[in-house]
TITIRO-209768 format. One record per residue (C-alpha): residue number from 1; chain; x, y negated, z. Coordinates in nm, 3 decimals. Layout:
! TITIRO-209768
+-----+-------+---------+---------+---------+
!  nr ! kette !      xx !      yy !      zz !
+-----+-------+---------+---------+---------+
! NUM !     A !       X !       Y !       Z !
...
+-----+-------+---------+---------+---------+
//
This chain:
! TITIRO-209768
+-----+-------+---------+---------+---------+
!  nr ! kette !      xx !      yy !      zz !
+-----+-------+---------+---------+---------+
!   1 !     A !  14.828 !  -5.440 !  11.554 !
!   2 !     A !  14.585 !  -5.701 !  11.683 !
!   3 !     A !  14.795 !  -5.971 !  11.517 !
!   4 !     A !  14.764 !  -5.799 !  11.178 !
!   5 !     A !  14.386 !  -5.763 !  11.219 !
!   6 !     A !  14.358 !  -6.130 !  11.322 !
!   7 !     A !  14.566 !  -6.237 !  11.020 !
!   8 !     A !  14.354 !  -6.028 !  10.784 !
!   9 !     A !  14.034 !  -6.173 !  10.928 !
!  10 !     A !  14.171 !  -6.527 !  10.888 !
!  11 !     A !  14.256 !  -6.449 !  10.525 !
!  12 !     A !  13.902 !  -6.326 !  10.455 !
!  13 !     A !  13.746 !  -6.632 !  10.618 !
!  14 !     A !  13.973 !  -6.865 !  10.420 !
!  15 !     A !  13.880 !  -6.692 !  10.096 !
!  16 !     A !  13.511 !  -6.726 !  10.177 !
!  17 !     A !  13.550 !  -7.099 !  10.239 !
!  18 !     A !  13.723 !  -7.153 !   9.904 !
!  19 !     A !  13.460 !  -6.944 !   9.727 !
!  20 !     A !  13.186 !  -7.160 !   9.878 !
!  21 !     A !  13.352 !  -7.473 !   9.735 !
!  22 !     A !  13.331 !  -7.331 !   9.384 !
!  23 !     A !  12.953 !  -7.278 !   9.403 !
!  24 !     A !  12.841 !  -7.631 !   9.297 !
!  25 !     A !  12.982 !  -7.566 !   8.948 !
!  26 !     A !  12.705 !  -7.309 !   8.904 !
!  27 !     A !  12.450 !  -7.593 !   8.901 !
!  28 !     A !  12.533 !  -7.667 !   8.538 !
!  29 !     A !  12.234 !  -7.609 !   8.310 !
!  30 !     A !  12.315 !  -7.435 !   7.979 !
!  31 !     A !  12.074 !  -7.553 !   7.711 !
!  32 !     A !  11.969 !  -7.322 !   7.429 !
!  33 !     A !  12.049 !  -7.422 !   7.075 !
!  34 !     A !  11.795 !  -7.420 !   6.799 !
!  35 !     A !  11.592 !  -7.641 !   6.575 !
!  36 !     A !  11.385 !  -7.918 !   6.732 !
!  37 !     A !  11.554 !  -7.905 !   7.073 !
!  38 !     A !  11.456 !  -8.216 !   7.269 !
!  39 !     A !  11.746 !  -8.329 !   7.486 !
!  40 !     A !  11.715 !  -8.566 !   7.781 !
!  41 !     A !  12.053 !  -8.740 !   7.753 !
!  42 !     A !  12.123 !  -9.027 !   7.989 !
!  43 !     A !  12.503 !  -9.020 !   7.964 !
!  44 !     A !  12.746 !  -8.815 !   7.755 !
!  45 !     A !  13.026 !  -8.676 !   7.971 !
!  46 !     A !  13.232 !  -8.509 !   7.698 !
!  47 !     A !  13.211 !  -8.358 !   7.354 !
!  48 !     A !  13.437 !  -8.135 !   7.147 !
!  49 !     A !  13.675 !  -8.311 !   6.909 !
!  50 !     A !  13.651 !  -8.134 !   6.573 !
!  51 !     A !  13.890 !  -8.365 !   6.389 !
!  52 !     A !  14.149 !  -8.165 !   6.198 !
!  53 !     A !  13.949 !  -7.840 !   6.207 !
!  54 !     A !  13.819 !  -7.686 !   5.888 !
!  55 !     A !  13.496 !  -7.492 !   5.839 !
!  56 !     A !  13.220 !  -7.424 !   6.087 !
!  57 !     A !  13.361 !  -7.440 !   6.440 !
!  58 !     A !  13.206 !  -7.408 !   6.787 !
!  59 !     A !  13.148 !  -7.733 !   6.973 !
!  60 !     A !  13.021 !  -7.826 !   7.317 !
!  61 !     A !  12.837 !  -8.129 !   7.455 !
!  62 !     A !  12.837 !  -8.200 !   7.830 !
!  63 !     A !  12.587 !  -8.463 !   7.944 !
!  64 !     A !  12.379 !  -8.592 !   8.231 !
!  65 !     A !  12.002 !  -8.608 !   8.210 !
!  66 !     A !  11.791 !  -8.883 !   8.368 !
!  67 !     A !  11.779 !  -8.686 !   8.696 !
!  68 !     A !  12.164 !  -8.677 !   8.711 !
!  69 !     A !  12.183 !  -8.304 !   8.638 !
!  70 !     A !  12.474 !  -8.177 !   8.428 !
!  71 !     A !  12.385 !  -7.995 !   8.105 !
!  72 !     A !  12.604 !  -7.805 !   7.859 !
!  73 !     A !  12.498 !  -7.753 !   7.498 !
!  74 !     A !  12.699 !  -7.512 !   7.281 !
!  75 !     A !  12.647 !  -7.546 !   6.907 !
!  76 !     A !  12.818 !  -7.501 !   6.569 !
!  77 !     A !  12.942 !  -7.798 !   6.365 !
!  78 !     A !  13.123 !  -7.849 !   6.034 !
!  79 !     A !  13.482 !  -7.957 !   6.098 !
!  80 !     A !  13.612 !  -8.268 !   5.921 !
!  81 !     A !  13.971 !  -8.155 !   5.859 !
!  82 !     A !  13.934 !  -7.963 !   5.534 !
!  83 !     A !  14.173 !  -8.100 !   5.273 !
!  84 !     A !  13.951 !  -8.012 !   4.976 !
!  85 !     A !  13.640 !  -8.197 !   5.101 !
!  86 !     A !  13.530 !  -8.503 !   4.907 !
+-----+-------+---------+---------+---------+
//
């Protein structure tokens, strides 16, 4: 019985350690969209590829500011894959 309790305790501790490793991802700053949003972009990490998509589609921009903090900006963009566009 003590072996089962010890194993269960070890499992809980291991889960807590892995949960603590996932915490730094919460440091991402989600910027609000809107008109006249001033962004402090030092380096673009990634952006959504909208090639081949038609209509207004959601897009995301991940970037670093000048203080090396990660930001995420969600916005809407017109796709470039519509066959009837001129």
